[in-house]
C-alpha positions in Angstrom: -188.1 125.2 -42.6 -187.4 128.4 -45.3 -186.3 127.8 -48.6 -183.6 130.1 -48.3 -182.4 128.6 -45.0 -182.2 125.5 -46.5 -178.5 125.9 -47.9 -177.8 127.1 -44.8 -178.9 124.1 -42.5 -176.8 121.1 -41.6 -178.9 118.0 -40.6 -176.7 115.8 -37.9 -177.8 112.3 -36.3 -177.7 112.4 -32.5 -176.7 108.8 -31.8 -173.1 107.6 -33.2 -172.6 111.0 -33.9 -172.5 113.2 -31.3 -173.4 110.6 -28.7 -172.7 106.6 -27.6 -176.3 105.5 -26.8 -176.4 103.1 -24.0 -179.7 101.7 -23.1 -179.1 102.2 -19.0 -177.4 105.8 -18.9 -179.3 108.7 -18.2 -181.0 109.8 -21.4 -179.5 107.1 -23.0 -176.4 108.9 -23.4 -173.3 106.8 -22.3 -170.6 109.4 -23.7 -170.2 112.6 -25.7 -168.4 111.3 -28.9 -164.9 112.8 -29.5 -164.6 116.4 -30.9 -168.7 116.4 -31.4 -169.0 119.6 -29.2 -166.7 121.7 -30.8 -167.4 120.6 -34.1 -170.8 121.9 -33.6 -169.7 125.1 -32.4 -167.1 125.8 -35.3 -170.5 124.9 -37.4 -172.7 127.5 -35.6 -169.7 130.0 -36.1 -169.5 129.1 -40.2 -173.3 130.2 -39.8 -174.9 127.1 -40.4 -177.8 126.3 -39.0 -177.7 123.0 -36.9 -181.0 120.8 -37.4 -180.5 117.4 -34.9 -182.1 114.3 -35.7 -182.8 110.6 -33.8 -184.7 107.5 -34.6 -185.6 107.8 -31.0 -189.5 108.1 -30.0 -190.8 111.9 -29.9 -191.7 110.9 -26.3 -188.0 111.2 -25.5 -187.7 115.0 -27.4 -187.7 116.9 -24.0 -185.3 115.0 -21.8 -182.6 114.2 -24.7 -183.0 118.1 -25.9 -182.3 118.9 -22.0 -179.3 116.3 -21.5 -177.7 117.6 -24.8 -177.8 121.1 -23.6 -176.8 120.6 -20.4 -173.1 118.6 -22.2 -172.8 122.1 -23.8 -174.3 121.2 -27.4 -175.5 124.1 -29.8 -178.1 123.6 -31.7 -181.5 125.0 -33.6 -183.8 122.3 -33.9 -184.1 118.8 -32.9 -186.5 116.0 -34.6 -187.4 112.7 -33.3 -189.3 110.3 -35.3 -186.5 109.5 -38.2 -187.6 106.2 -39.6 -186.1 103.3 -39.1 -184.1 101.6 -41.9 -181.1 99.6 -42.9 -179.6 101.9 -45.7 -180.1 106.0 -45.5 -179.8 106.6 -49.3 -179.3 110.6 -49.2 -177.7 112.9 -52.3 -176.2 115.4 -49.9 -175.0 112.9 -47.4 -171.8 112.9 -45.4 -170.5 109.1 -43.8 -169.6 110.0 -40.4 -166.4 107.8 -39.7 -165.1 111.1 -37.0 -165.4 114.7 -36.6 -161.9 115.7 -38.0 -162.7 114.0 -41.4 -166.7 115.3 -41.3 -165.5 118.8 -40.6 -163.2 118.3 -43.9 -166.1 117.0 -46.1 -168.5 119.9 -44.8 -165.6 122.5 -45.9 -165.3 121.0 -49.3 -169.3 120.8 -49.8 -169.5 124.6 -48.7 -166.9 125.8 -51.8 -168.6 123.3 -54.4 -172.4 123.3 -53.6 -174.5 120.3 -55.0 -175.9 120.7 -58.6 -177.9 118.5 -60.6 -176.4 119.6 -64.0 -172.8 118.4 -62.7 -174.1 115.6 -60.7 -172.9 112.3 -62.6 -175.9 109.8 -63.7 -175.6 106.3 -64.3 -175.5 104.8 -68.0 
């Protein structure tokens, strides 16, 4: 990724954020999360680069990419192979509960970019 694009890129998990996962459904996609497609379209219109990621194995990448496009999702990149873990600690994270809340936080973060100078430190 080019450095100048890193502040235009939003990285979004797939399972539990865009789709509900099921081991028995085609492409393991049981259903689409409410407002997910519409929210990605809004993010694209905001000029953001959409990078999807998943813990699914890289062997599923093409099938997953096609399934997401067939469901109407827009995105620029897809990465498979997120390291499996219990907790993901990230200084730029937005906790996903629903797309309405996520879009509010994204708008706040775009107006108030992260700065190490203003980030609180532990004492």
